[in-house]
C-alpha positions in Angstrom: 0.0 0.4 0.2 1.4 3.2 -1.3 0.5 6.1 1.1 1.4 8.8 -1.1 -0.2 7.3 -4.1 -3.6 6.6 -1.8 -3.4 10.3 -0.6 -3.1 11.8 -4.3 -5.9 9.8 -5.5 -8.4 10.9 -2.3 -7.4 14.4 -3.2 -7.7 14.1 -7.0 -11.5 12.4 -6.1 -12.0 14.8 -3.6 -11.4 18.0 -6.0 -13.4 16.8 -8.2 -16.4 16.2 -6.1 -16.0 19.2 -4.3 -18.7 22.1 -4.7 -17.9 25.4 -4.2 -20.2 26.2 -1.4 -18.1 23.7 0.6 -15.5 25.9 0.9 -17.3 28.6 1.9 -18.5 26.3 4.5 -14.3 25.8 5.3 -13.8 29.5 5.2 -16.7 29.9 8.2 -15.3 27.1 10.3 -11.9 28.7 10.1 -13.0 32.2 11.3 -15.5 30.9 13.8 -12.2 28.9 15.3 -10.3 31.9 15.1 -13.0 33.8 17.1 -13.0 31.3 19.4 -9.3 31.5 19.9 -9.6 35.5 20.5 -12.3 34.7 23.3 -9.7 32.4 24.8 -7.2 34.8 24.7 -9.4 37.4 26.6 -10.6 35.6 29.2 -7.5 32.6 29.6 -8.8 32.6 33.5 -12.2 31.3 32.5 -10.5 28.4 30.3 -7.9 27.7 33.2 -10.8 27.1 35.7 -12.9 25.3 33.1 -9.8 22.8 32.2 -9.0 22.8 36.3 -11.9 21.4 37.0 -11.5 18.4 35.1 -8.5 15.6 35.7 -6.0 17.8 33.9 -5.1 19.5 37.0 -1.7 21.2 36.5 -1.5 21.0 33.0 -4.5 23.4 32.6 -2.5 26.8 31.9 -0.2 24.8 29.2 -3.2 23.4 27.7 -4.8 27.0 27.9 -2.2 28.8 26.0 -1.9 25.6 23.5 -5.9 25.8 22.9 -5.5 29.7 22.1 -2.6 29.6 19.8 -3.8 26.8 18.0 -7.4 28.2 17.7 -5.7 31.6 16.2 -3.3 30.3 14.3 -5.1 27.2 12.8 -8.4 29.3 12.5 -6.2 31.3 10.1 -4.9 28.4 8.2 -8.1 26.6 7.6 -10.2 29.9 6.6 -7.6 30.5 3.8 -7.2 26.6 3.0 -3.4 26.9 3.3 -2.2 23.5 5.0 -5.4 22.5 5.8 -5.0 18.9 6.9 -2.0 19.8 9.3 -4.4 22.4 10.9 -7.0 20.5 11.6 -4.9 17.3 13.1 -4.2 20.6 15.7 -7.4 21.2 16.3 -8.6 17.7 16.4 -7.2 16.5 20.2 -8.9 20.4 21.4 -12.3 19.4 20.1 -12.0 15.7 21.3 -11.3 17.0 24.6 -13.8 19.5 24.6 -17.0 17.1 23.2 -15.8 14.2 25.3 -14.0 15.8 28.6 -15.2 19.3 29.1 -18.7 20.1 27.4 -20.1 16.5 28.1 -20.2 16.9 32.2 -22.8 19.3 31.9 -25.3 16.5 29.8 -26.2 15.5 26.5 -29.3 17.8 26.8 -30.7 19.9 24.0 -29.6 22.9 26.5 -26.0 22.1 26.4 -25.2 24.2 23.4 -21.4 24.2 24.0 -21.7 20.9 23.3 -23.4 20.8 20.3 -21.2 23.3 18.9 -18.4 21.2 19.8 -19.6 18.4 18.1 -20.3 20.0 14.7 -17.1 21.5 14.6 -15.3 18.6 15.4 -17.5 16.4 12.6 -16.7 19.5 10.3 -13.2 18.9 11.3 -12.8 15.3 10.3 -15.1 16.3 7.0 -12.5 18.5 6.0 -9.3 16.4 6.9 -11.0 13.7 4.4 -11.9 16.0 1.6 -9.4 18.7 2.1 -9.6 22.4 1.3 -11.0 22.7 -1.9 -10.9 24.5 -5.2 -11.1 28.3 -3.5 -7.8 27.5 -1.4 -4.2 28.4 -1.3 -3.5 24.7 -1.1 -5.0 24.5 -4.4 -3.2 27.4 -6.0 -0.2 26.0 -5.0 -0.9 22.4 -6.1 -2.0 23.7 -9.4 -0.5 27.0 -10.3 -1.3 27.2 -14.0 -5.1 26.9 -13.6 -7.3 29.8 -12.4 -9.1 29.7 -9.2 -12.4 30.3 -10.7 -12.7 27.1 -13.1 
């Protein structure tokens, strides 16, 4: 099994089956993650308290800084479509932690909006990790510089 060939085949399939509206969904996802990073920067004490209430203990300060930095940088990278899969890899542990360790403690009710937003963002990250950044992205321009982005 040749991983490089399989990845190229997946990227080719995703490029040919990737409607333009999905690119706008990726841009919105990236901007949403970036804005969450800004909120974390503005209130690092709240995220430290939230993380400190769980089994993470003294790691909460480091995790708070990782989450904020990964959301700020990763959100921008996902929005512009530059090294999208790598940026998503840095987001996945954060969202898995948010879904299973942070937001699920308040229950799986319809009123737990943070949980359902985290589940939605996690699902979108997995989707874009599989299907890539699409035609309207810097990744696409780097891979195919001879084509116009509008076609």
